[in-house]
DODREN-647483 format. One line per 5 residues: number of its first residue (from 1); their letters; for each residue x, y, z of N, C-alpha, C. Coordinates in steps of 0.1 Angstrom, whole numbers, plus 5000, padded with zeros to 4 digits. Layout:
REM residues N
NUM = a = X Y Z X Y Z X Y Z; ...
***
This chain:
REM residues 139
1 = xxxxx = 3924 7556 2684 3928 7552 2697 3937 7562 2703; 3933 7566 2715 3941 7576 2723 3951 7568 2732; 3964 7571 2730 3974 7564 2737 3979 7572 2749; 3974 7584 2751 3978 7592 2763 3968 7588 2774; 3973 7590 2786 3965 7587 2798 3953 7597 2800
6 = xxxxx = 3942 7592 2804 3931 7601 2807 3931 7606 2822; 3941 7601 2830 3941 7606 2843 3948 7619 2844; 3947 7626 2855 3954 7639 2857 3969 7636 2858; 3976 7647 2855 3991 7646 2854 3997 7647 2868; 3994 7637 2877 3998 7638 2891 4014 7637 2892
11 = xxxxx = 4020 7630 2883 4035 7629 2883 4042 7642 2881; 4034 7652 2875 4040 7664 2872 4039 7675 2883; 4035 7670 2895 4034 7679 2906 4044 7676 2917; 4049 7686 2923 4058 7684 2934 4050 7680 2946; 4056 7675 2957 4049 7672 2969 4043 7684 2976
16 = xxxxx = 4049 7696 2973 4043 7708 2979 4031 7713 2972; 4027 7707 2961 4015 7711 2953 4018 7720 2942; 4030 7725 2941 4034 7733 2929 4038 7725 2917; 4035 7730 2905 4039 7723 2893 4054 7724 2891; 4059 7713 2885 4073 7713 2881 4076 7723 2870
21 = xxxxx = 4088 7728 2869 4092 7737 2858 4094 7728 2845; 4088 7732 2834 4089 7724 2822 4096 7734 2811; 4106 7729 2804 4113 7737 2794 4105 7737 2781; 4108 7747 2773 4102 7747 2759 4106 7735 2751; 4119 7730 2753 4124 7718 2746 4116 7706 2751
26 = xxxxx = 4112 7705 2763 4104 7694 2768 4090 7695 2762; 4084 7707 2761 4071 7709 2755 4071 7705 2741; 4082 7709 2733 4083 7705 2719 4084 7690 2718; 4092 7684 2726 4093 7669 2726 4080 7662 2729; 4072 7668 2738 4060 7662 2742 4050 7662 2731
31 = xxxxx = 4049 7673 2723 4041 7674 2711 4045 7663 2701; 4058 7662 2699 4063 7652 2689 4059 7638 2694; 4060 7635 2707 4057 7622 2712 4042 7619 2711; 4034 7629 2715 4019 7627 2713 4015 7624 2699; 4021 7631 2690 4017 7629 2676 4023 7616 2671
36 = xxxxx = 4035 7612 2674 4040 7599 2670 4032 7588 2675; 4029 7589 2688 4021 7578 2695 4007 7576 2689; 4001 7587 2684 3988 7586 2679 3986 7588 2664; 3998 7586 2657 3997 7587 2642 3993 7600 2636; 3996 7611 2643 3993 7624 2638 4005 7631 2631
41 = xxxxx = 4003 7635 2619 4013 7642 2611 4014 7656 2616; 4026 7662 2618 4028 7676 2622 4033 7683 2610; 4026 7694 2607 4030 7703 2596 4032 7717 2603; 4042 7724 2598 4045 7737 2604 4041 7749 2595; 4035 7759 2601 4031 7771 2594 4033 7782 2603
46 = xxxxx = 4039 7793 2598 4042 7805 2607 4029 7813 2610; 4018 7811 2603 4007 7820 2605 3994 7815 2611; 3992 7802 2611 3980 7797 2616 3981 7783 2622; 3970 7779 2628 3970 7765 2633 3957 7759 2629; 3957 7746 2628 3945 7738 2623 3947 7724 2625
51 = xxxxx = 3937 7716 2625 3938 7701 2626 3928 7696 2616; 3932 7684 2610 3923 7678 2600 3925 7663 2600; 3915 7657 2595 3916 7643 2590 3917 7644 2575; 3929 7643 2570 3931 7645 2556 3929 7633 2547; 3925 7635 2535 3923 7625 2525 3936 7624 2517
56 = xxxxx = 3946 7617 2523 3959 7616 2516 3958 7607 2504; 3950 7596 2504 3950 7586 2494 3937 7586 2486; 3932 7598 2483 3920 7600 2475 3909 7591 2479; 3905 7592 2492 3893 7585 2497 3897 7572 2504; 3909 7568 2503 3912 7555 2509 3915 7555 2524
61 = xxxxx = 3922 7566 2529 3925 7566 2543 3924 7581 2548; 3917 7583 2559 3917 7596 2565 3928 7596 2576; 3938 7605 2574 3950 7605 2582 3949 7618 2590; 3951 7617 2603 3951 7630 2612 3963 7638 2610; 3962 7651 2609 3973 7660 2608 3970 7673 2615
66 = xxxxx = 3980 7679 2620 3979 7693 2626 3988 7702 2619; 3984 7715 2618 3992 7726 2613 3994 7735 2625; 4007 7737 2628 4010 7745 2640 4022 7754 2637; 4024 7764 2645 4036 7772 2645 4046 7763 2653; 4059 7765 2650 4069 7757 2658 4068 7760 2673
71 = xxxxx = 4069 7750 2681 4067 7752 2695 4080 7759 2701; 4079 7772 2703 4090 7780 2708 4086 7787 2721; 4073 7785 2726 4068 7792 2738 4057 7783 2744; 4054 7786 2757 4043 7779 2763 4030 7781 2755; 4028 7793 2750 4016 7796 2742 4015 7787 2730
76 = xxxxx = 4026 7786 2723 4026 7778 2711 4024 7763 2714; 4029 7759 2726 4027 7745 2731 4012 7743 2734; 4005 7753 2740 3991 7752 2744 3983 7751 2731; 3986 7759 2721 3979 7758 2708 3981 7745 2701; 3993 7739 2702 3996 7726 2696 3988 7715 2703
81 = xxxxx = 3988 7716 2716 3979 7706 2723 3965 7708 2720; 3960 7720 2718 3946 7723 2714 3943 7716 2701; 3952 7718 2691 3950 7712 2678 3950 7696 2679; 3958 7691 2687 3958 7676 2690 3944 7673 2696; 3940 7681 2705 3927 7679 2712 3915 7678 2702
86 = xxxxx = 3916 7685 2691 3906 7684 2680 3906 7671 2674; 3917 7663 2675 3917 7650 2669 3914 7639 2680; 3920 7641 2691 3919 7631 2702 3908 7634 2713; 3904 7646 2713 3895 7650 2724 3880 7646 2722; 3872 7648 2732 3858 7645 2732 3850 7655 2724
91 = xxxxx = 3839 7651 2720 3828 7660 2714 3833 7667 2701; 3843 7662 2694 3848 7668 2682 3839 7667 2670; 3829 7659 2671 3819 7658 2660 3806 7666 2662; 3807 7674 2673 3795 7683 2675 3793 7693 2664; 3781 7696 2662 3778 7706 2652 3781 7720 2657
96 = xxxxx = 3782 7722 2670 3785 7735 2676 3800 7738 2678; 3804 7748 2671 3818 7752 2671 3823 7754 2686; 3815 7761 2694 3819 7763 2708 3821 7750 2716; 3813 7740 2713 3815 7728 2720 3828 7721 2716; 3831 7721 2703 3844 7715 2698 3855 7723 2704
101 = xxxxx = 3855 7736 2704 3866 7744 2709 3868 7742 2724; 3857 7742 2731 3858 7741 2746 3865 7727 2749; 3861 7717 2743 3866 7703 2746 3880 7702 2741; 3884 7708 2730 3898 7708 2725 3907 7715 2735; 3902 7726 2741 3910 7733 2751 3910 7724 2764
106 = xxxxx = 3900 7718 2767 3899 7710 2779 3909 7698 2777; 3910 7692 2766 3920 7681 2763 3934 7687 2765; 3936 7699 2759 3950 7705 2760 3954 7707 2774; 3945 7713 2782 3949 7715 2796 3951 7703 2804; 3943 7693 2801 3944 7680 2809 3957 7672 2805
111 = xxxxx = 3962 7674 2793 3973 7666 2789 3986 7674 2788; 3986 7686 2792 3998 7694 2793 4007 7690 2804; 4020 7691 2801 4030 7688 2811 4029 7699 2822; 4025 7711 2818 4023 7722 2827 4013 7731 2821; 4005 7738 2828 3995 7747 2823 3996 7760 2831
116 = xxxxx = 4001 7770 2825 4003 7783 2831 3991 7792 2831; 3991 7802 2839 3981 7812 2838 3980 7819 2825; 3992 7821 2819 3992 7827 2805 3986 7818 2795; 3988 7805 2796 3982 7796 2787 3967 7796 2789; 3962 7797 2801 3948 7797 2804 3942 7810 2798
121 = xxxxx = 3949 7821 2800 3944 7834 2794 3942 7833 2779; 3952 7827 2772 3951 7825 2758 3939 7816 2754; 3937 7805 2761 3926 7796 2758 3913 7804 2760; 3912 7811 2771 3900 7819 2774 3897 7830 2763; 3908 7837 2759 3907 7847 2748 3902 7840 2736
126 = xxxxx = 3907 7828 2732 3903 7821 2720 3888 7818 2721; 3884 7812 2732 3870 7809 2734 3861 7821 2733; 3865 7832 2739 3857 7844 2738 3856 7849 2724; 3867 7847 2716 3866 7852 2702 3856 7844 2694; 3855 7831 2697 3845 7823 2691 3831 7827 2695
131 = xxxxx = 3829 7831 2708 3816 7836 2712 3813 7849 2705; 3823 7858 2704 3820 7870 2697 3816 7868 2682; 3824 7859 2676 3821 7856 2662 3807 7850 2660; 3803 7841 2670 3790 7835 2670 3779 7845 2671; 3781 7855 2679 3771 7865 2681 3771 7876 2670
136 = xxxx = 3780 7876 2661 3781 7885 2650 3770 7882 2640; 3761 7891 2636 3750 7887 2627 3755 7884 2613; 3768 7887 2610 3773 7884 2596 3776 7869 2595; 3777 7862 2606 3781 7848 2606 3769 7839 2605
***
């Protein structure tokens, strides 16, 4: 069950159309809130990010978890949202990696407190890297 709203983040916009400034502390708290509200365990790793439905009880329960770097920047926030998107987003059971990745980034952007051009560039770079990998004959 997704407990976050599917509507756009209208409350996060000023009346002049510009986004409100969001601090890294608010981003970090937002990740924690999303995970708590949706029963997702957060694990920290300095080197990689991933999301899983883990078999914690030897086949009894599949529990969602993400592995992320600590949220210390907007980019780390975007990646954390992306990993949550792999659990809560649409089309995550697709056989096509690019479909899953696209929709996880879509979920991240839609649920972010703020989405900066730098965050979008990182999402685009990640998607392009999957396209490059997909076109590599070794894969």
